[in-house]
C-alpha positions as CSV (number, residue, x, y, z in Angstrom):
1,X,23.5,33.8,117.3
2,X,23.1,37.4,118.9
3,X,25.7,37.9,121.3
4,X,24.6,39.0,125.1
5,X,24.2,42.7,125.4
6,X,26.8,43.4,128.2
7,X,26.0,46.3,130.7
8,X,28.3,47.4,133.7
9,X,26.5,45.0,136.3
10,X,24.6,42.5,134.3
11,X,24.2,41.1,130.8
12,X,21.2,40.4,128.6
13,X,20.5,37.3,126.0
14,X,18.4,38.6,123.5
15,X,18.7,36.0,120.5
16,X,15.2,34.5,121.2
17,X,13.6,38.0,121.4
18,X,11.9,39.9,118.5
19,X,12.7,43.4,119.9
20,X,16.5,43.7,120.6
21,X,17.7,46.2,123.4
22,X,17.7,49.9,122.2
23,X,18.0,53.3,123.3
24,X,14.3,53.6,124.4
25,X,14.4,50.7,127.2
26,X,17.7,52.1,128.4
27,X,16.4,55.5,128.9
28,X,13.3,54.6,130.5
29,X,15.3,52.3,133.1
30,X,17.7,55.2,133.8
31,X,15.1,57.9,133.9
32,X,12.3,56.3,135.8
33,X,12.2,57.6,139.4
34,X,13.0,55.4,142.3
35,X,13.1,58.3,144.9
36,X,10.0,57.0,146.6
37,X,11.8,53.6,147.2
38,X,9.1,51.4,145.7
39,X,8.7,48.2,147.6
40,X,7.2,46.5,144.3
41,X,7.9,47.2,140.8
42,X,5.9,45.8,137.6
43,X,7.3,45.7,134.1
44,X,4.7,45.2,131.5
45,X,5.8,43.8,128.2
46,X,9.2,42.8,129.3
47,X,10.9,41.3,126.5
48,X,14.4,40.5,127.5
49,X,13.6,41.9,131.0
50,X,16.1,44.9,130.9
51,X,13.7,47.3,132.5
52,X,13.4,45.2,135.3
53,X,17.1,44.3,135.5
54,X,18.0,48.2,135.4
55,X,15.6,48.8,138.0
56,X,16.7,45.8,140.2
57,X,20.1,47.7,140.1
58,X,18.9,51.0,141.0
59,X,16.6,50.3,143.7
60,X,16.1,48.0,146.7
61,X,12.6,47.0,145.8
62,X,11.8,43.5,147.1
63,X,9.4,42.5,144.4
64,X,9.9,43.1,140.9
65,X,7.8,41.3,138.6
66,X,7.7,41.3,134.7
67,X,5.0,40.3,132.3
68,X,5.6,38.9,128.9
69,X,2.8,37.1,126.5
70,X,5.5,35.8,123.8
71,X,6.8,32.4,124.9
72,X,10.3,32.8,123.6
73,X,10.8,36.1,125.2
74,X,9.2,34.9,128.3
75,X,11.9,32.1,128.6
76,X,14.7,34.5,127.8
77,X,13.4,37.0,130.2
78,X,13.5,34.0,132.9
79,X,16.9,33.1,131.8
80,X,18.1,36.7,132.0
81,X,16.8,36.9,135.5
82,X,18.2,33.9,136.6
83,X,21.7,34.9,135.6
84,X,21.6,38.2,137.1
85,X,22.8,39.3,140.6
86,X,19.2,40.1,141.6
87,X,17.7,36.7,140.9
88,X,15.9,36.2,144.1
89,X,14.0,39.6,143.5
90,X,12.8,39.0,139.9
91,X,9.8,37.2,138.8
92,X,8.3,36.9,135.2
93,X,4.9,35.9,134.5
94,X,3.9,34.6,131.2
95,X,0.4,35.8,130.5
96,X,-1.4,38.5,128.7
97,X,-2.1,41.8,130.5
98,X,-5.7,41.1,130.6
99,X,-5.2,37.7,132.3
100,X,-2.7,39.2,134.8
101,X,-4.9,42.1,135.8
102,X,-8.0,39.8,136.6
103,X,-5.9,37.1,138.3
104,X,-3.5,39.8,140.5
105,X,-4.9,41.3,143.7
106,X,-1.6,43.1,144.6
107,X,-0.9,46.6,143.7
108,X,2.5,47.8,142.6
109,X,4.4,51.0,143.8
110,X,6.0,51.7,140.3
111,X,4.9,50.3,136.9
112,X,7.0,50.7,133.9
113,X,6.5,49.9,130.3
114,X,8.2,50.3,126.9
115,X,5.1,49.4,125.0
116,X,5.0,48.2,121.4
117,X,4.1,50.8,119.0
118,X,4.3,51.2,115.3
119,X,1.3,53.3,113.9
120,X,2.6,53.0,110.3
121,X,0.6,50.4,108.4
122,X,2.8,48.1,107.1
123,X,3.4,44.4,108.4
124,X,6.9,42.4,108.0
125,X,7.2,38.8,107.3
126,X,8.2,38.3,110.8
127,X,5.1,37.7,112.9
128,X,7.0,37.6,116.1
129,X,8.7,41.0,115.5
130,X,5.3,42.4,114.3
131,X,3.7,41.5,117.6
132,X,6.4,43.1,119.5
133,X,6.4,46.2,117.4
134,X,2.6,46.8,116.7
135,X,0.6,48.6,119.2
136,X,-2.6,46.3,118.3
137,X,-0.9,43.9,120.7
138,X,-1.1,46.4,123.7
139,X,-3.2,49.2,122.7
140,X,-2.5,52.4,124.8
141,X,-6.1,52.5,126.3
142,X,-5.9,49.0,127.5
143,X,-2.2,49.6,128.9
144,X,-3.4,52.6,130.8
145,X,-6.7,51.0,132.2
146,X,-4.7,48.0,133.2
147,X,-2.0,50.4,135.0
148,X,-4.5,52.2,136.7
149,X,-6.0,49.0,138.5
150,X,-2.5,47.7,139.4
151,X,-1.0,50.9,140.6
152,X,-1.2,51.6,144.4
153,X,-2.7,54.8,145.5
154,X,0.7,56.8,145.9
155,X,2.4,54.7,142.8
156,X,3.9,56.0,139.8
157,X,3.6,54.8,136.2
158,X,6.5,55.4,133.7
159,X,6.3,55.0,129.9
160,X,8.1,55.8,126.8
161,X,6.1,56.5,123.5
162,X,6.6,58.3,120.2
163,X,6.2,61.9,120.6
164,X,3.5,62.3,118.3
165,X,1.4,60.0,120.5
166,X,1.9,62.3,123.5
167,X,-1.1,64.1,123.7
168,X,-3.8,61.5,122.8
169,X,-1.9,59.1,125.7
170,X,-2.2,61.9,128.2
171,X,-5.8,62.4,127.3
172,X,-6.5,58.8,127.6
173,X,-4.6,58.7,130.9
174,X,-6.9,61.3,132.3
175,X,-9.9,59.0,131.8
176,X,-8.7,56.5,134.2
177,X,-7.6,59.4,136.6
178,X,-3.7,59.2,135.7
179,X,-2.0,62.6,135.4
180,X,1.4,63.5,134.2
181,X,3.9,64.5,136.7
182,X,7.2,64.4,134.5
183,X,7.8,64.6,130.9
184,X,11.2,64.0,129.1
185,X,11.1,65.0,125.3
186,X,14.1,63.0,123.6
187,X,15.8,64.1,120.2
188,X,18.5,62.3,118.5
189,X,20.6,65.5,117.9
190,X,20.0,69.2,118.3
191,X,18.9,69.7,114.7
192,X,16.6,66.6,114.7
193,X,12.9,66.6,115.8
194,X,11.8,65.4,119.1
195,X,11.3,61.5,118.7
196,X,10.4,60.2,122.1
197,X,8.2,61.1,124.9
198,X,9.1,59.7,128.5
199,X,6.0,60.3,130.7
200,X,5.5,59.5,134.4
201,X,2.0,59.5,135.8
202,X,0.3,59.5,139.3
203,X,-3.1,59.8,140.6
204,X,-2.5,63.1,142.0
205,X,-2.7,66.1,139.9
206,X,0.3,68.4,140.2
207,X,2.4,70.7,138.0
208,X,4.1,68.6,135.4
209,X,7.8,69.1,135.1
210,X,8.9,68.9,131.5
211,X,12.5,68.7,130.5
212,X,14.5,67.9,127.2
213,X,17.5,65.6,126.5
214,X,19.4,65.6,123.4
215,X,21.2,62.4,122.8
216,X,24.3,63.0,120.4
217,X,26.3,66.2,119.4
218,X,27.7,64.2,116.4
219,X,27.6,60.7,115.4
220,X,28.9,58.6,118.4
221,X,29.5,61.8,120.2
222,X,27.2,61.9,123.2
223,X,25.8,64.9,125.2
224,X,26.9,65.2,128.8
225,X,23.0,64.7,130.0
226,X,22.9,61.4,128.0
227,X,26.2,60.3,129.6
228,X,25.1,61.2,133.2
229,X,21.8,59.5,132.7
230,X,23.1,56.2,131.3
231,X,26.6,55.9,132.5
232,X,25.7,53.4,135.5
233,X,24.7,51.0,132.6
234,X,26.6,51.5,129.3
235,X,30.1,49.9,129.5
236,X,31.7,52.8,127.3
237,X,30.0,55.6,129.2
Protein backbone atom coordinates (compact mmCIF):
# COMPACT_ATOMS: atom_id res chain seq x y z
CA UNK A 1 0.00 0.00 0.00
CA UNK A 2 1.23 3.49 -0.85
CA UNK A 3 2.28 5.50 2.17
CA UNK A 4 0.59 8.87 2.74
CA UNK A 5 2.46 11.80 1.21
CA UNK A 6 3.34 14.05 4.14
CA UNK A 7 3.48 17.82 3.79
CA UNK A 8 4.28 20.26 6.60
CA UNK A 9 0.67 20.95 7.60
CA UNK A 10 -1.27 18.02 6.12
CA UNK A 11 -0.81 14.58 4.60
CA UNK A 12 -2.41 13.00 1.56
CA UNK A 13 -3.39 9.38 1.02
CA UNK A 14 -3.00 8.44 -2.64
CA UNK A 15 -3.23 4.63 -2.77
CA UNK A 16 -6.59 4.73 -4.61
CA UNK A 17 -5.66 7.50 -7.06
CA UNK A 18 -4.27 6.76 -10.51
CA UNK A 19 -2.30 9.98 -10.56
CA UNK A 20 0.09 10.28 -7.64
CA UNK A 21 1.29 13.56 -6.20
CA UNK A 22 4.01 15.02 -8.39
CA UNK A 23 5.94 18.22 -8.87
CA UNK A 24 3.25 19.64 -11.21
CA UNK A 25 0.49 19.92 -8.62
CA UNK A 26 2.84 21.21 -5.91
CA UNK A 27 4.19 23.88 -8.28
CA UNK A 28 0.70 24.98 -9.26
CA UNK A 29 -0.59 24.99 -5.68
CA UNK A 30 2.35 27.11 -4.53
CA UNK A 31 2.46 29.47 -7.56
CA UNK A 32 -1.27 30.23 -7.91
CA UNK A 33 -2.00 33.75 -6.71
CA UNK A 34 -4.17 34.26 -3.62
CA UNK A 35 -3.32 37.96 -3.38
CA UNK A 36 -6.89 38.94 -4.17
CA UNK A 37 -8.01 36.92 -1.11
CA UNK A 38 -10.54 34.72 -2.92
CA UNK A 39 -13.74 33.88 -1.06
CA UNK A 40 -14.41 30.81 -3.24
CA UNK A 41 -12.04 28.39 -4.98
CA UNK A 42 -12.68 25.48 -7.36
CA UNK A 43 -10.21 22.69 -8.20
CA UNK A 44 -11.21 20.94 -11.45
CA UNK A 45 -10.13 17.28 -11.65
CA UNK A 46 -8.90 17.20 -8.08
CA UNK A 47 -7.49 13.65 -7.82
CA UNK A 48 -6.11 13.36 -4.27
CA UNK A 49 -7.30 16.90 -3.49
CA UNK A 50 -3.75 18.20 -3.02
CA UNK A 51 -4.33 21.49 -4.88
CA UNK A 52 -7.41 22.34 -2.83
CA UNK A 53 -5.54 21.44 0.37
CA UNK A 54 -2.57 23.64 -0.55
CA UNK A 55 -4.89 26.55 -1.29
CA UNK A 56 -6.72 25.97 2.00
CA UNK A 57 -3.36 26.31 3.76
CA UNK A 58 -2.43 29.44 1.79
CA UNK A 59 -5.74 31.34 1.86
CA UNK A 60 -8.68 32.16 4.07
CA UNK A 61 -11.20 31.23 1.35
CA UNK A 62 -14.42 30.06 2.97
CA UNK A 63 -15.57 27.90 0.07
CA UNK A 64 -13.05 25.47 -1.44
CA UNK A 65 -14.73 23.02 -3.79
CA UNK A 66 -13.16 20.16 -5.71
CA UNK A 67 -14.51 18.21 -8.64
CA UNK A 68 -13.54 14.62 -9.44
CA UNK A 69 -15.12 12.19 -11.93
CA UNK A 70 -13.28 8.99 -10.93
CA UNK A 71 -15.07 7.19 -8.07
CA UNK A 72 -11.95 5.92 -6.27
CA UNK A 73 -10.17 9.28 -6.52
CA UNK A 74 -13.33 11.05 -5.32
CA UNK A 75 -13.52 8.84 -2.21
CA UNK A 76 -9.85 9.42 -1.51
CA UNK A 77 -10.22 13.16 -1.96
CA UNK A 78 -13.10 13.26 0.54
CA UNK A 79 -11.02 11.23 3.01
CA UNK A 80 -8.04 13.60 2.61
CA UNK A 81 -10.29 16.63 3.13
CA UNK A 82 -11.84 15.13 6.27
CA UNK A 83 -8.40 14.36 7.73
CA UNK A 84 -7.07 17.87 7.11
CA UNK A 85 -7.09 20.91 9.44
CA UNK A 86 -9.47 22.69 7.02
CA UNK A 87 -12.21 20.06 6.72
CA UNK A 88 -14.97 22.65 7.33
CA UNK A 89 -13.95 24.66 4.25
CA UNK A 90 -13.38 21.79 1.80
CA UNK A 91 -15.97 19.91 -0.25
CA UNK A 92 -15.61 17.45 -3.13
CA UNK A 93 -18.25 16.83 -5.81
CA UNK A 94 -18.39 13.50 -7.63
CA UNK A 95 -19.42 14.58 -11.13
CA UNK A 96 -18.16 15.33 -14.61
CA UNK A 97 -17.27 18.91 -15.47
CA UNK A 98 -20.15 18.97 -17.95
CA UNK A 99 -22.68 18.00 -15.25
CA UNK A 100 -21.16 20.43 -12.78
CA UNK A 101 -21.35 23.43 -15.12
CA UNK A 102 -25.04 22.81 -15.85
CA UNK A 103 -25.97 22.37 -12.18
CA UNK A 104 -23.92 25.06 -10.41
CA UNK A 105 -25.07 28.68 -10.50
CA UNK A 106 -22.29 30.04 -8.30
CA UNK A 107 -19.21 31.75 -9.67
CA UNK A 108 -15.75 31.19 -8.22
CA UNK A 109 -13.08 33.84 -7.52
CA UNK A 110 -10.29 31.37 -8.25
CA UNK A 111 -10.30 28.21 -10.39
CA UNK A 112 -7.30 25.86 -10.57
CA UNK A 113 -6.64 22.75 -12.61
CA UNK A 114 -3.81 20.32 -13.16
CA UNK A 115 -5.60 18.75 -16.14
CA UNK A 116 -4.85 15.31 -17.54
CA UNK A 117 -2.55 15.52 -20.52
CA UNK A 118 -0.78 12.96 -22.55
CA UNK A 119 -0.62 13.72 -26.24
CA UNK A 120 1.55 10.73 -27.10
CA UNK A 121 -0.39 8.01 -28.87
CA UNK A 122 -0.23 5.07 -26.57
CA UNK A 123 -2.44 3.69 -23.87
CA UNK A 124 -1.39 1.48 -20.99
CA UNK A 125 -3.24 -1.51 -19.53
CA UNK A 126 -4.38 0.61 -16.57
CA UNK A 127 -7.63 2.25 -17.68
CA UNK A 128 -7.95 4.35 -14.53
CA UNK A 129 -4.45 5.76 -15.01
CA UNK A 130 -5.18 6.39 -18.69
CA UNK A 131 -8.33 8.32 -17.77
CA UNK A 132 -6.24 10.45 -15.45
CA UNK A 133 -3.42 10.93 -17.96
CA UNK A 134 -5.16 11.37 -21.28
CA UNK A 135 -6.58 14.67 -22.32
CA UNK A 136 -9.53 12.96 -24.04
CA UNK A 137 -10.97 12.74 -20.52
CA UNK A 138 -10.87 16.54 -20.26
CA UNK A 139 -10.11 18.28 -23.55
CA UNK A 140 -8.56 21.71 -23.16
CA UNK A 141 -11.38 23.49 -25.03
CA UNK A 142 -13.97 21.91 -22.69
CA UNK A 143 -11.88 22.90 -19.65
CA UNK A 144 -11.52 26.50 -20.82
CA UNK A 145 -15.15 26.90 -21.83
CA UNK A 146 -16.29 25.54 -18.47
CA UNK A 147 -13.83 27.67 -16.53
CA UNK A 148 -15.07 30.79 -18.32
CA UNK A 149 -18.65 29.97 -17.24
CA UNK A 150 -17.71 29.25 -13.61
CA UNK A 151 -15.28 32.16 -13.08
CA UNK A 152 -16.37 35.45 -11.52
CA UNK A 153 -15.79 38.63 -13.55
CA UNK A 154 -12.67 39.58 -11.59
CA UNK A 155 -11.59 36.00 -10.96
CA UNK A 156 -8.41 34.14 -11.90
CA UNK A 157 -7.98 30.78 -13.61
CA UNK A 158 -4.68 29.00 -12.98
CA UNK A 159 -3.49 25.88 -14.82
CA UNK A 160 -0.37 23.79 -15.57
CA UNK A 161 0.17 22.26 -19.02
CA UNK A 162 3.03 20.94 -21.17
CA UNK A 163 5.09 23.83 -22.56
CA UNK A 164 4.50 22.61 -26.12
CA UNK A 165 0.73 23.12 -25.63
CA UNK A 166 1.08 26.72 -24.41
CA UNK A 167 0.40 28.59 -27.66
CA UNK A 168 -2.67 26.58 -28.74
CA UNK A 169 -4.01 26.73 -25.15
CA UNK A 170 -3.72 30.54 -25.06
CA UNK A 171 -5.40 30.74 -28.48
CA UNK A 172 -8.28 28.57 -27.23
CA UNK A 173 -8.57 30.68 -24.08
CA UNK A 174 -8.93 33.90 -26.05
CA UNK A 175 -12.02 32.45 -27.76
CA UNK A 176 -13.77 32.41 -24.36
CA UNK A 177 -12.38 35.88 -23.48
CA UNK A 178 -9.72 34.60 -21.09
CA UNK A 179 -6.32 36.29 -21.38
CA UNK A 180 -2.96 35.36 -19.82
CA UNK A 181 -1.85 37.61 -16.95
CA UNK A 182 1.11 35.55 -15.66
CA UNK A 183 3.16 32.72 -17.15
CA UNK A 184 5.85 30.62 -15.49
CA UNK A 185 8.11 28.43 -17.65
CA UNK A 186 9.56 25.46 -15.76
CA UNK A 187 12.65 23.45 -16.62
CA UNK A 188 14.17 20.57 -14.67
CA UNK A 189 17.74 21.90 -14.87
CA UNK A 190 19.55 24.78 -16.55
CA UNK A 191 20.54 22.52 -19.44
CA UNK A 192 17.15 20.87 -19.99
CA UNK A 193 14.32 22.12 -22.19
CA UNK A 194 11.35 24.00 -20.82
CA UNK A 195 8.88 21.28 -19.90
CA UNK A 196 5.88 22.92 -18.24
CA UNK A 197 3.93 26.15 -18.47
CA UNK A 198 1.98 27.51 -15.53
CA UNK A 199 -0.62 29.94 -16.83
CA UNK A 200 -2.87 32.41 -15.06
CA UNK A 201 -5.85 33.88 -16.94
CA UNK A 202 -8.41 36.59 -16.32
CA UNK A 203 -11.18 38.28 -18.31
CA UNK A 204 -9.10 41.49 -18.40
CA UNK A 205 -6.47 42.01 -21.08
CA UNK A 206 -3.20 43.10 -19.57
CA UNK A 207 0.56 42.81 -20.10
CA UNK A 208 1.60 39.23 -19.43
CA UNK A 209 4.23 38.77 -16.72
CA UNK A 210 6.51 35.94 -17.94
CA UNK A 211 9.09 34.35 -15.64
CA UNK A 212 11.20 31.20 -15.59
CA UNK A 213 11.91 28.62 -12.88
CA UNK A 214 14.63 25.98 -12.84
CA UNK A 215 14.05 23.15 -10.34
CA UNK A 216 17.50 21.61 -9.82
CA UNK A 217 21.16 22.57 -10.23
CA UNK A 218 22.12 18.89 -9.84
CA UNK A 219 20.25 15.74 -8.80
CA UNK A 220 18.35 16.59 -5.58
CA UNK A 221 20.17 19.95 -5.38
CA UNK A 222 17.30 22.41 -5.59
CA UNK A 223 17.52 26.02 -6.74
CA UNK A 224 16.78 28.85 -4.30
CA UNK A 225 13.75 29.86 -6.40
CA UNK A 226 12.28 26.38 -6.20
CA UNK A 227 12.94 26.10 -2.45
CA UNK A 228 11.36 29.51 -1.81
CA UNK A 229 8.29 28.55 -3.83
CA UNK A 230 7.69 25.16 -2.17
CA UNK A 231 9.22 25.43 1.33
CA UNK A 232 5.87 25.98 3.07
CA UNK A 233 4.85 22.49 1.93
CA UNK A 234 7.72 20.05 1.47
CA UNK A 235 9.10 18.61 4.70
CA UNK A 236 12.72 18.69 3.60
CA UNK A 237 12.78 22.18 2.13
